[in-house]
C-alpha positions in Angstrom: -6.2 -10.9 10.6 -9.7 -11.2 9.0 -9.9 -12.7 5.3 -13.0 -12.5 2.9 -13.0 -14.6 0.1 -14.7 -13.4 -3.2 -15.0 -14.6 -6.4 -12.9 -13.0 -8.5 -10.7 -9.9 -8.6 -13.2 -7.5 -9.9 -15.3 -8.4 -6.7 -12.0 -7.9 -4.6 -11.2 -4.4 -6.2 -14.7 -3.2 -5.6 -14.9 -4.4 -2.1 -11.8 -2.6 -1.4 -12.9 0.5 -2.8 -15.9 0.3 -1.0 -14.0 -0.3 2.4 -11.7 2.6 1.5 -14.5 4.9 1.0 -16.4 4.1 4.4 -13.0 4.7 6.3 -12.4 7.9 4.5 -15.6 9.1 5.7 -15.4 8.0 9.1 -11.9 9.2 9.5 -12.9 12.6 8.5 -15.7 12.7 10.6 -13.5 11.9 13.4 -10.1 13.6 12.6 -10.8 15.8 9.8 -8.5 14.0 7.2 -7.7 10.9 5.8 -4.6 9.3 4.8 -4.2 6.4 2.8 -1.3 4.6 1.3 -1.6 2.6 -1.9 1.0 0.1 -3.2 0.9 -0.8 -6.8 -0.8 -3.9 -8.9 -3.3 -4.6 -11.6 -6.2 -5.3 -8.8 -5.1 -2.2 -6.8 -5.3 0.0 -9.8 -9.1 -1.4 -10.5 -9.7 -0.7 -6.7 -8.4 2.9 -7.2 -10.7 3.4 -10.5 -13.8 1.7 -8.4 -13.1 4.2 -5.6 -13.5 7.0 -8.0 -17.1 6.3 -8.1 -17.5 6.1 -4.3 -18.7 9.1 -1.8 -15.4 10.2 -0.6 -14.7 13.8 0.7 -11.8 14.3 -1.4 -10.8 17.7 -0.3 -10.1 15.9 3.2 -8.0 13.1 1.5 -4.4 12.9 1.3 -2.7 9.9 -0.8 0.8 8.4 -0.1 2.8 5.8 -2.0 3.6 2.6 -0.1 6.6 2.0 -2.5 8.0 3.3 -5.8 10.4 2.2 -8.4 13.4 4.1 -9.0 12.8 4.9 -12.6 12.1 8.2 -14.6 9.1 10.9 -14.3 6.3 9.2 -16.4 7.8 6.1 -16.7 5.1 2.9 -17.0 7.2 1.3 -14.2 6.1 4.0 -11.8 3.3 3.3 -9.5 2.8 7.0 -9.6 2.1 6.7 -13.4 -0.9 4.4 -12.8 -1.9 5.9 -9.6 -2.5 9.5 -11.5 -4.4 7.4 -14.4 -6.7 5.3 -12.1 -7.6 7.8 -9.5 -6.0 11.4 -9.1 -7.1 12.5 -13.1 -10.6 11.1 -11.8 -11.4 12.6 -8.6 -11.7 15.8 -7.4 -8.4 15.3 -4.9 -6.5 18.3 -4.4 -3.3 18.2 -6.5 -0.9 18.8 -3.2 -2.6 16.0 -1.6 -1.2 13.3 -3.5 2.4 12.9 -2.1 4.9 11.3 -5.1 8.2 9.5 -3.8 10.8 11.4 -5.2 12.8 8.7 -6.8 13.9 10.5 -9.7 15.9 12.8 -7.2 19.8 12.8 -7.6 20.0 12.3 -3.7 18.0 9.2 -3.2 18.7 9.0 0.7 17.7 13.0 1.0 14.5 12.2 -1.1 13.3 9.2 1.3 14.1 11.6 4.3 12.0 14.1 3.2 9.4 11.7 2.4 9.5 11.0 5.9 9.4 14.6 7.0 6.1 14.7 4.8 4.5 11.8 6.1 5.2 13.7 9.6 3.8 16.5 8.8 0.6 15.5 7.4 -0.3 12.2 9.8 1.4 13.5 12.8 4.9 12.6 14.5 5.3 9.9 14.8 3.1 9.5 11.6 -0.2 7.0 11.5 -1.9 6.4 8.5 -5.5 5.8 8.8 -5.3 2.8 5.9 -2.5 1.3 4.2 -3.2 -0.6 1.3 -0.7 -4.1 0.5 0.1 -6.6 -2.2 1.6 -9.8 -1.7 4.6 -11.1 -4.0 4.8 -15.0 -5.1 8.2 -14.5 -2.9 6.5 -13.4 0.1 7.1 -9.8 -0.3 5.1 -6.7 0.6 5.4 -3.1 -0.2 9.5 -3.2 -1.3 10.3 -5.5 1.8 11.9 -8.1 -0.4 13.4 -11.4 1.1 17.2 -11.2 2.0 17.4 -7.4 1.5 19.0 -5.2 4.2 15.4 -3.0 4.1 14.0 -5.5 6.2 15.8 -4.6 9.1 15.5 -0.7 9.1 13.5 0.1 12.2 14.9 4.1 12.7 13.2 5.5 9.6 9.8 5.2 8.2 11.0 5.4 4.9 14.1 3.5 3.3 15.8 2.4 -0.1 16.0 -1.1 -1.1 18.4 -2.8 -2.9 18.2 -3.8 -6.6 15.0 -6.3 -6.8 13.6 -7.2 -10.2 16.1 -4.6 -12.2 15.3 -1.9 -10.3 16.4 -0.2 -6.8 13.0 0.9 -4.6 11.6 3.4 -2.1 9.6 1.5 0.4 7.8 2.3 3.7 9.3 0.4 6.2 7.9 -2.4 9.0 7.8 1.1 11.6 5.4 3.1 9.4 3.3 0.2 8.3 2.6 -1.0 11.7 1.9 2.2 13.0 -1.0 2.2 10.6 -4.6 2.3 11.9 -5.6 -0.5 9.4 -3.8 -2.7 6.7 -5.9 -3.9 3.9 -4.4 -6.7 1.9 -5.7 -7.3 -1.7 -4.5 -10.6 -3.0 -5.6 -12.2 -6.3 -4.4 -14.9 -8.6 -3.5 -18.9 -8.2 0.4 -17.6 -7.9 -0.2 -16.0 -4.9 -2.1 -19.0 -3.2 1.2 -20.6 -1.1 2.1 -17.3 0.3 -1.3 -16.0 1.6 -1.6 -19.2 3.2 2.0 -18.5 4.8 0.5 -15.0 5.3 -2.7 -15.9 7.1 -0.9 -18.7 9.3 1.5 -15.9 10.8 4.9 -17.2 9.3 7.2 -14.5 10.2 9.8 -15.8 8.1 8.7 -14.1 4.8 8.6 -10.2 4.8 4.7 -10.0 4.8 4.2 -12.4 7.8 5.9 -9.2 9.7 3.1 -6.8 9.1 1.0 -6.0 11.9 -2.0 -8.6 11.9 -4.6 -7.0 14.4 -6.5 -4.3 12.4 -5.6 -6.3 9.3 -8.4 -7.2 6.3 -7.2 -9.6 3.5 -9.7 -9.8 0.5 -8.8 -12.5 -1.9 -10.2 -14.2 -4.8 -10.9 -17.8 -4.6 -7.6 -18.7 -6.7 -5.6 -16.7 -4.2 -7.2 -18.3 -1.1 -7.4 -21.7 -2.2 -4.8 -23.0 0.1 -6.0 -21.3 3.1 -6.7 -23.1 6.1 -10.0 -21.2 7.0 
């Protein structure tokens, strides 16, 4: 795992956008498409706004969700709502290349299975995503892989459902799909993340984030977030 410590959240977002754009260009040149999975959060939304200004071959880009809260369509709690506002509305990404988790479906288990099938259709069988963006919770969670939840043990599905966390169930990519990806890009900002980032960087497998692959992983952190990391 590599780490780059930057001045502030804005610098983290801008650097993340440049890295994703470069990966998109390289992936399209090498394989004809670029598959990106994104998580929610303020810094990621800033990264996506910055990405809209980068040189990206959007017609060959496919955007997936890392996780999503079970909430009605257009609800502010939905990551999709912000993903559309910060990126999809600003760039010529084909509408069919933004793959929303159907968390408003009546059968959530079937919706998770369908999302797995979509991953396979676009990214191969088993699916290999080019870049997965992850955040880090103050409790050590990442995606919607949260402490103590049975979803942590899922090893035979690429997409699964969590229990209730912070008031809502979630749909999430699982460790198998995350760990199969070509690159993990962590964005970690703020002093409340400092303790967990130190544990993540040290390779602590007792926190959910610590079970994500470390090779081909890059952490972009601001100074506050990286304050306790032993570099």
